[in-house]
N, C-alpha and C positions, 0 to 999 in steps of 0.2 A: 275182763273184756279188753282186747287191744283195739285201738282206733287207728285206722290208716286213712290218710288224706291224699286223694288223687287230684292232681292239678290238671285242668283241661281248658282249652278254649271253649267258647260258648255257642259255637255254631251247632246246628242239629247233627251234622256228621261227626264233629269232634265229641259231642255228648254221647252219641251212639257208641263211639269207640271207648270212651271212658266207662260207660255203663256196661259194655261188653266185658271189660277187665274186672270191674266191680262185681259183676254177677259170677264170674269164674272164681274170684276170691271167696265170695260168700258161699259158693257151692262146695268149696274144698276146705273151708275153715269155719267151724261153728262158733269159734270164740272171737271173731273179728267183726268190728263195726267199721263200715267204710263210708267216708264222707267225700262227696265230689265238690271240689273248690273251683269255681269258675274264675278264670283270669283273662282279662282283655290284653292282647298283645299289640305291639306297635303295628304289625301287619293288619290287624283287625281295625285299628283306629284310623289308619290312613289308606282307605280303599280307593282313593282317587289317584294314587300314584302307582307307577309300574314297579313291580318288585325288582326287576333287573336294574333299575336306576337308583334304588334305595337300599341296597344291601342284600338282595335276594331273599330266598325263602327263610333264611335265618331270622327274619323279622317276626316269625311266628313262634320263636323259641325263647328269646331273651328273657321275657318276664316270667315264663314258666321255670326257666333254669335259675333265675334269681330267687324265686320262691323256694326252690329246692335247697339252694345254698344257704339261705337264711333260716331254714327249718319250718317255713310256713306250710309246706306240703312234704309228703314222704315219697311220692313218686309222681311222674308226669307221663301222660300218654300222648304219643305223637304219631302222625302219619309219617312213615319213614321217608317218603319222598320229600318231606319238608326239612329233614334233619341235615345239618351241615357235616362236612367231612371231619372236622375236629370238634371236640366238646370241651367245655370249661374244665379246668383242673378240679378234681374231686368228684366229677360226675361220670357215669358210664351208662350204657344200655345193655344190661345183662340178658334181657329177654326180647325176642321178636316173635310175635304170635304167628300162627299159621297164615300164610299169605293168601289173600283173595285174588280175584282176577286182576292181573297187572296191566291189562290192555286199555287202550283209549277207546272211547265210544263217541259216535256222532249222534247228536240230537238235532233233528230237522224241524223246520216249521211246516214245509210241504213236501220237499223232495224225499225220496226213499233210500237213495244211496249217495255216496260222495260224488260219483261220476255223473249223477243225474242233476247236480246243482246247476242252476241257470248261469249263463255267462255273467261274469262280474258279481257273482253271489258274495254276500258278506258273511264271513265266518268269524265267530268270536272265540278268542282264547288269549290269555296273557302269557302263556308258555312260549318261550323262544324256540324250544324244541318242536312243539306242535306247529308253530307258525312256519318254520322252515320246511317241515315235512309235508304239511298240507299244501303249501305252495309248490313243492316239488311234484306232488301227486296230481294236483289240479292247478296248473300254472295260471289260469284265468281268474281265480278267486281273489277277493279282497279280504285280507285278514285285519281285524280290528281288535284291539286289546279290550278285555272285559275282566273286571274284578268282582268280588263278592262271593257269598256262599252259593251252594248248589241251587237252592230255591230262588235266590235273587237272579241268578243267571238264566234259569228256566223262565222266570217271569219276563225278563227282557226279551228272550226269544219269542215268547208267546205274544208279546205286544208289538212285535214287528221290527225290533231293532236289528235283528240278524236273520239270515236265512238258515243258519246252522250254528251250533256251538260244539266244542269238543270238551268232554269231561272224562274223568276216570270211571271206567266201568264199575269198579268195586264200590265207589261212593254211591252211585245210583242204585246198585243192588242192595247195599246196606240200608239205604233209606226207603226201600220198598218202591223204587221208581224204575224198575226194570222195563216197565211198559213204555217209558219215554225213550229208550234206546232204539235208534233207527238202524244203526249199523255198528258192529264191533269191528274195529280196524285191525286186520291181521298184523302180527308183529313183523312179518316180512316187509310190510309197507310202512309201519310206524312203530319203531322200537320204543317200548315203554320206558318211562323214567326209572332211574335206579330207586328201588324201594317202593314203587307204586303198588298199592294194594296191601302193603304190610303195615302192621301196627307195632310200634316199639314202646318199651317201658323204660324210662330213664329214672335213675335214683342216685343217691350219694354212695360213693364207693365204700365209705366206712360204716354204712348202716347195716350191720350184721343181722339185725332183727328182720329187716325187710328182705334181705337176701335169702334168709331161711324160708320165707314164704314164697319167694320167687322160684325156689327149687320145685315146688309143687306146680307152680304156673308153667314152668319150663316143661315138665313131664306131661302136663295136660295139653299144651299148645303145640309142641313140636311134631311136625309131620314131614313127609317127604316134600321137597320143593314143588311149587306149583308148576305143572307142565304146560307150556305154551306152544310147544311144537309137537304135532302129532307124529 
């Protein structure tokens, strides 16, 4: 029995993604035991600071990649929108799973559409991309930074801290929270982040045993790119 250790952050969405990969591995390999290894990253520990001021989304990768390089885990599962342009020497991402919905979603406290937000409405997002685009679409809104996992952000919206928040549609869908989506923003209005909705699997380049198992994963996951333009 071969044991594979998958490194993951410990938010509900990150665990969903790791469990998704684990279940596909178990479905295609009867001789594999899979362990999920929860790892707290710097980005998780310091949720009071803005990502843009502390090194960007790479803060969610460092500890996972260190665990890979030291052999503590065999693979790491990432949201591709969090992955940096360059990877540490010795690591690569040989597999990207079928992409989910890449678009952004508005979740409202009372309004039904972005255009229906009241004057000077408060919109929560920590993404500079989303901040700029929503202010372009609705110049009168006040954009306020918000950190935390999906459920934390929804709780703050529900308790009245914001009139609306912007989240990735795929994350809400994967967590069974589609009913919270008030409006999917068309890509013509808000271009999605690179890699949003896609799950990547990172591992050591010289780990041939893991690569052989990735071949089956690749054949299982690969489909035509997600179509966002009709």
